[in-house]
C-alpha positions, 0 to 999 in steps of 0.5 A, a space after each residue: 445926103 442933102 436930098 435925103 434930109 430935105 425931103 425927110 424934113 419936108 414930110 416930117 418936120 421937127 415942128 408940124 405947126 407954128 403958132 404965132 400971136 398977132 401983135 398989130 391988125 392985119 390981114 392973111 392973103 389967101 392963095 385963091 378966093 374962098 367962098 364961105 357958107 354965107 355965100 360971101 367970097 373972100 380973099 383975105 382972112 382978117 387978124 387982130 391983136 391977141 389972136 393966135 394964127 397956126 401955121 400947119 407946116 406939116 400940111 403945107 408941105 404935103 400940098 398937092 397943089 404944090 408937090 407932085 405925089 406930096 405923100 410920097 418919099 422921093 428924095 430925087 425930086 430935089 434935083 429938078 422936080 421942084 414946083 415954081 418958086 412962087 408956090 414954094 415957102 422961102 424958109 430953108 430948102 423952100 420949106 417951113 421946117 425950121 420956120 421963116 423970117 426973123 423968127 426962124 430957128 437959130 440953130 437950124 444949121 446945127 440941126 442940119 449938120 446934126 442929121 448928116 452926121 447921124 446919117 453918115 454914121 448910120 447908113 452904108 454907103 450906096 443904096 439904101 432901103 427905106 421900109 413904108 409898110 411892106 413896100 420897099 422904096 430904093 433910094 440912091 445916095 450921092 
């Protein structure tokens, strides 16, 4: 069940994005240098107080440079197929489903518990079929 919840929240986080207001001048490091339209190559983005930074959790969770088959619902990936830790977030289940750091969701443990209670009551034991379009995907629960 833990894998099912993790994979669901990786693909469909409760908040698809997080906004933060910059309070002190800083810079956001980029994973790889980027060439701008003027030819300049940058490896960080400067941010100033008052600017709003939007973190697209749903996009980060689906980056093909991090996740193999990022748009495929595969709970079994949480057994051993995780990407290297330096590519993952440090939040709950290595995702940003509940944000991260000092401003993460204070109720995330309750939310996870509620997900599990709902799933336990709604799902039969054994095998579950999740339908995506016309193609069934088999999910085996522990």
